[in-house]
C-alpha positions as CSV (number, residue, x, y, z in Angstrom):
1,M,-106.1,-0.4,44.2
2,I,-109.0,-2.3,43.3
3,N,-109.7,-2.9,38.8
4,D,-112.7,-4.4,37.7
5,V,-115.1,-3.5,34.6
6,D,-118.1,-3.0,36.7
7,P,-118.1,0.2,38.7
8,E,-121.2,-1.0,41.4
9,L,-119.5,-4.7,42.1
10,T,-116.2,-2.0,42.3
11,A,-118.0,0.2,44.8
12,R,-119.1,-2.6,47.0
13,A,-115.7,-3.7,47.7
14,V,-114.2,-0.7,48.5
15,D,-116.8,0.0,51.0
16,A,-116.0,-3.8,52.3
17,I,-112.4,-2.2,52.5
18,E,-112.7,0.9,54.1
19,S,-115.1,-0.3,56.7
20,A,-112.4,-3.3,57.6
21,G,-110.0,0.0,58.0
22,G,-108.0,-0.2,55.2
23,L,-107.0,2.1,52.3
24,V,-108.5,1.4,48.9
25,D,-109.3,3.3,45.8
26,S,-110.4,2.1,42.6
27,H,-110.0,2.3,38.7
28,I,-112.4,1.1,36.3
29,G,-111.7,-0.5,32.8
30,S,-111.0,-4.2,31.2
31,I,-107.3,-5.1,31.6
32,G,-107.1,-7.0,28.3
33,E,-106.1,-3.6,26.7
34,S,-102.7,-2.6,27.5
35,S,-103.6,1.0,28.0
36,T,-105.8,0.1,30.9
37,A,-102.8,-1.6,32.4
38,D,-100.6,0.8,32.2
39,S,-103.0,3.2,33.4
40,L,-103.5,1.0,36.4
41,V,-100.1,0.8,37.2
42,E,-99.8,4.5,37.0
43,S,-102.9,5.3,39.1
44,T,-101.9,3.2,41.9
45,V,-98.0,4.8,42.3
46,A,-99.9,7.8,42.0
47,R,-102.3,7.5,44.9
48,F,-100.0,5.1,47.2
49,G,-96.3,6.6,46.2
50,R,-95.3,2.9,45.2
51,L,-96.4,-0.5,43.7
52,D,-95.6,-3.6,45.7
53,V,-97.4,-6.3,44.7
54,V,-99.7,-7.2,41.9
55,V,-102.3,-10.2,42.1
56,T,-103.9,-10.8,38.7
57,N,-107.4,-12.4,39.2
58,A,-109.3,-11.0,36.4
59,G,-111.6,-13.6,35.0
60,V,-114.9,-14.2,32.9
61,L,-116.4,-17.5,31.8
62,R,-117.7,-18.6,28.5
63,D,-117.9,-22.6,28.7
64,R,-119.4,-24.4,25.2
65,V,-118.4,-27.5,24.1
66,L,-115.4,-27.4,21.1
67,W,-117.8,-27.9,18.5
68,K,-120.2,-24.8,19.4
69,M,-117.7,-22.1,20.5
70,T,-117.7,-19.4,18.8
71,D,-114.7,-17.5,18.2
72,E,-116.0,-14.5,20.1
73,E,-116.3,-16.8,23.1
74,F,-112.9,-18.0,22.6
75,D,-111.2,-14.7,22.5
76,E,-113.2,-13.0,25.2
77,V,-111.8,-15.6,27.7
78,V,-107.9,-15.0,26.6
79,D,-108.5,-11.4,26.0
80,V,-109.7,-11.5,30.0
81,H,-107.4,-14.2,31.4
82,L,-104.3,-14.5,29.0
83,R,-103.5,-10.9,27.8
84,G,-105.4,-9.0,30.8
85,T,-102.8,-11.3,32.8
86,F,-99.9,-10.5,30.6
87,T,-100.8,-7.1,30.3
88,C,-100.9,-6.0,33.7
89,A,-97.7,-7.8,34.3
90,R,-95.7,-6.5,31.5
91,S,-97.0,-3.0,32.9
92,A,-95.7,-3.8,36.9
93,A,-92.3,-5.2,35.5
94,I,-91.8,-2.2,33.8
95,H,-92.3,-0.4,37.3
96,F,-90.6,-2.8,39.4
97,R,-87.6,-2.6,37.3
98,E,-87.2,1.2,37.6
99,A,-88.0,1.5,40.9
100,G,-85.0,-1.0,42.1
101,E,-86.9,-2.2,45.1
102,G,-88.4,-5.8,43.9
103,G,-92.1,-7.0,43.9
104,R,-94.4,-10.0,44.0
105,L,-96.2,-11.1,40.9
106,I,-99.3,-13.5,42.1
107,L,-100.9,-14.8,39.1
108,V,-104.1,-16.7,39.1
109,G,-105.0,-20.4,37.5
110,S,-107.4,-22.6,38.1
111,P,-107.7,-26.6,38.4
112,A,-108.8,-26.3,35.0
113,G,-105.7,-25.2,33.9
114,Q,-103.6,-28.2,35.5
115,H,-106.1,-30.9,34.7
116,G,-108.5,-29.8,32.3
117,N,-112.3,-29.5,32.1
118,F,-115.5,-30.4,30.0
119,G,-116.6,-27.4,28.2
120,Q,-113.7,-25.5,29.1
121,S,-111.7,-25.0,26.4
122,N,-110.4,-21.5,26.3
123,Y,-110.6,-20.8,30.1
124,A,-108.4,-24.1,30.6
125,A,-106.2,-22.8,28.1
126,C,-105.3,-19.7,29.8
127,K,-104.9,-21.1,33.1
128,A,-102.6,-23.5,31.7
129,G,-100.9,-20.4,29.9
130,I,-100.8,-18.6,32.8
131,T,-99.0,-21.4,34.9
132,A,-96.5,-21.2,31.9
133,M,-96.0,-17.7,32.0
134,A,-95.4,-17.4,36.0
135,R,-92.3,-20.1,35.3
136,T,-90.9,-17.9,32.7
137,W,-91.2,-14.8,34.3
138,A,-89.6,-15.7,37.2
139,M,-86.6,-16.5,35.5
140,E,-87.0,-13.2,33.5
141,L,-87.1,-11.1,36.7
142,A,-85.0,-13.1,39.4
143,R,-81.8,-10.6,39.0
144,S,-84.5,-7.2,39.6
145,G,-85.7,-8.9,43.1
146,V,-89.5,-10.0,41.6
147,T,-90.7,-13.0,42.5
148,V,-93.3,-14.6,40.5
149,N,-96.0,-17.4,41.5
150,C,-99.2,-18.9,40.4
151,I,-101.9,-19.9,42.8
152,I,-104.4,-22.7,42.4
153,P,-107.6,-21.7,44.7
154,T,-110.6,-23.4,45.1
155,A,-113.8,-22.3,47.4
156,A,-117.1,-21.6,47.1
157,T,-118.5,-18.9,45.2
158,E,-120.7,-17.9,42.8
159,M,-119.3,-19.7,40.0
160,T,-118.4,-22.9,42.1
161,K,-122.0,-22.8,43.1
162,T,-123.2,-23.8,39.2
163,I,-121.0,-27.1,39.8
164,P,-124.5,-29.5,40.5
165,A,-121.5,-31.7,42.5
166,F,-120.9,-28.5,44.6
167,A,-124.4,-27.2,44.7
168,P,-126.0,-28.7,47.5
169,Y,-123.4,-28.1,50.2
170,I,-122.3,-24.7,49.2
171,E,-126.5,-23.6,49.3
172,A,-126.8,-25.7,53.0
173,W,-123.7,-23.5,54.1
174,E,-125.0,-20.3,52.4
175,S,-128.5,-20.6,53.6
176,R,-128.5,-22.5,56.7
177,D,-124.8,-22.1,57.9
178,E,-124.0,-26.0,57.9
179,P,-120.6,-25.8,57.7
180,L,-119.1,-27.5,54.7
181,P,-118.4,-31.3,55.1
182,E,-114.5,-32.4,56.2
183,W,-114.3,-34.5,53.4
184,L,-115.0,-32.0,50.7
185,R,-112.5,-29.2,52.4
186,K,-109.9,-31.7,52.7
187,E,-110.3,-34.0,49.3
188,H,-111.8,-31.6,47.6
189,A,-110.1,-28.4,48.8
190,L,-113.5,-26.9,48.8
191,G,-113.7,-23.8,51.6
192,S,-114.6,-20.3,51.9
193,V,-113.1,-17.2,50.2
194,D,-111.3,-16.1,53.5
195,D,-109.7,-19.8,53.0
196,V,-107.9,-18.8,50.2
197,A,-106.9,-15.2,51.3
198,P,-103.7,-16.3,53.7
199,L,-102.1,-17.7,50.3
200,V,-102.1,-14.0,48.9
201,V,-100.9,-12.9,51.5
202,F,-97.9,-14.9,52.4
203,L,-97.0,-14.8,48.8
204,A,-96.9,-10.8,49.3
205,S,-95.0,-11.0,52.5
206,D,-91.2,-11.1,53.1
207,G,-91.6,-14.2,54.3
208,S,-92.0,-15.4,50.7
209,A,-88.5,-13.8,49.1
210,G,-87.2,-17.0,48.7
211,I,-90.1,-18.6,46.7
212,T,-90.9,-17.6,43.4
213,G,-91.7,-19.9,40.2
214,Q,-94.0,-22.1,41.8
215,T,-97.3,-23.0,41.7
216,I,-99.4,-23.5,44.7
217,A,-102.8,-24.4,45.5
218,L,-104.9,-23.4,48.5
219,G,-108.8,-24.4,49.2
220,G,-110.2,-25.6,52.6
221,D,-108.0,-27.9,54.7
222,R,-105.5,-28.4,52.0
223,L,-102.6,-26.7,50.5
224,A,-100.6,-28.2,47.6
225,L,-97.4,-27.6,45.9
226,W,-98.0,-28.4,42.2
227,S,-95.0,-29.8,39.9
228,Y,-94.4,-29.3,36.4
229,P,-95.3,-31.4,33.5
230,E,-92.5,-34.1,33.7
231,E,-91.8,-37.5,31.5
232,V,-93.3,-40.0,33.5
233,A,-91.6,-42.9,31.3
234,V,-88.7,-43.1,28.5
235,A,-87.9,-45.5,25.8
236,L,-85.5,-45.4,23.3
237,S,-84.9,-46.8,20.2
238,D,-81.6,-47.1,18.0
239,G,-81.8,-45.2,15.2
240,G,-85.1,-43.9,15.7
241,W,-88.6,-44.4,15.7
242,D,-91.2,-46.0,13.2
243,A,-94.8,-45.6,13.4
244,D,-95.2,-49.6,14.3
245,S,-92.7,-49.9,17.1
246,I,-94.3,-46.7,19.1
247,E,-97.7,-48.9,18.9
248,Q,-95.5,-51.7,20.3
249,E,-94.2,-49.7,23.0
250,F,-97.6,-48.5,23.8
251,D,-99.0,-51.9,24.0
252,V,-96.1,-53.3,26.1
253,R,-95.2,-50.8,28.3
254,L,-96.5,-47.2,28.3
255,E,-100.4,-47.5,27.8
256,E,-100.6,-48.6,31.4
257,L,-98.9,-45.1,32.1
258,A,-100.8,-43.1,30.2
259,Q,-102.0,-39.7,32.4
260,P,-105.6,-39.1,33.9
261,F,-107.2,-36.0,32.3
262,G,-110.3,-34.0,33.9
263,I,-111.0,-32.2,37.1
264,T,-112.2,-34.6,39.4
265,L,-115.4,-34.2,41.3
266,P,-117.7,-36.3,43.7
267,D,-120.1,-38.3,42.1
268,A,-122.2,-38.4,45.4
269,P,-121.3,-37.6,48.7
270,P,-120.1,-40.7,50.9
271,E,-122.7,-42.5,52.7
272,E,-121.9,-41.2,56.4
273,E,-123.2,-37.7,54.7
274,V,-126.3,-39.4,53.2
275,A,-127.0,-41.0,56.4
276,R,-126.9,-37.5,58.3
């Protein structure tokens, strides 16, 4: 069952699946609305007789730096990404628990949610929140046999084509059928959407039954398991801390352990790419 707000795009996806021999139906509506999420689950069960897997992949971008971002731009991204993931997962969880046959929730995060990204306060916050929800729901749904995992996909898409560092390589790949460079596939996990699909298939399968609460990235040639945020250093002070002693601790030890932030993009292609 495919859901989207755009009937034309949805119809194209349906045609592609049917052409490949798949059985598919569609559901139009914004999943930020609880009624839409409930209807989506109900329609799926009515059409196919059961619900086994939910992938929460809906999304929009409204990029703007903090001081220029409007309430509407912030709220729209939160409504689709964060609230939409919540409403769909809640509707699915209710069904999974009532059916008593387990299930799979596969939530879609982003590198922006792991690192932060310039101009994406709304998007990065939502994707970080989705990762946290996956860990929480994995605990809450464990007794019901439902696994919950978050994936961090990276691929050459219409969205990544807008990133200047990636644009020329994606353009060459699409227009001249040039393969994406090996360093891009390995170091920056950028490949095709087909490179990402196997992770969803795996997490939907019986082979992933023991995997839950995890954040897993796939793109190009790179498969990665993310850790959760954890302490990188601990300092203790009898009786507590004041501002001066905290400053001293940073000067002496903690400052050199300060963590990086922001997505790392290639500044320029490697020398061998320039030569080629």
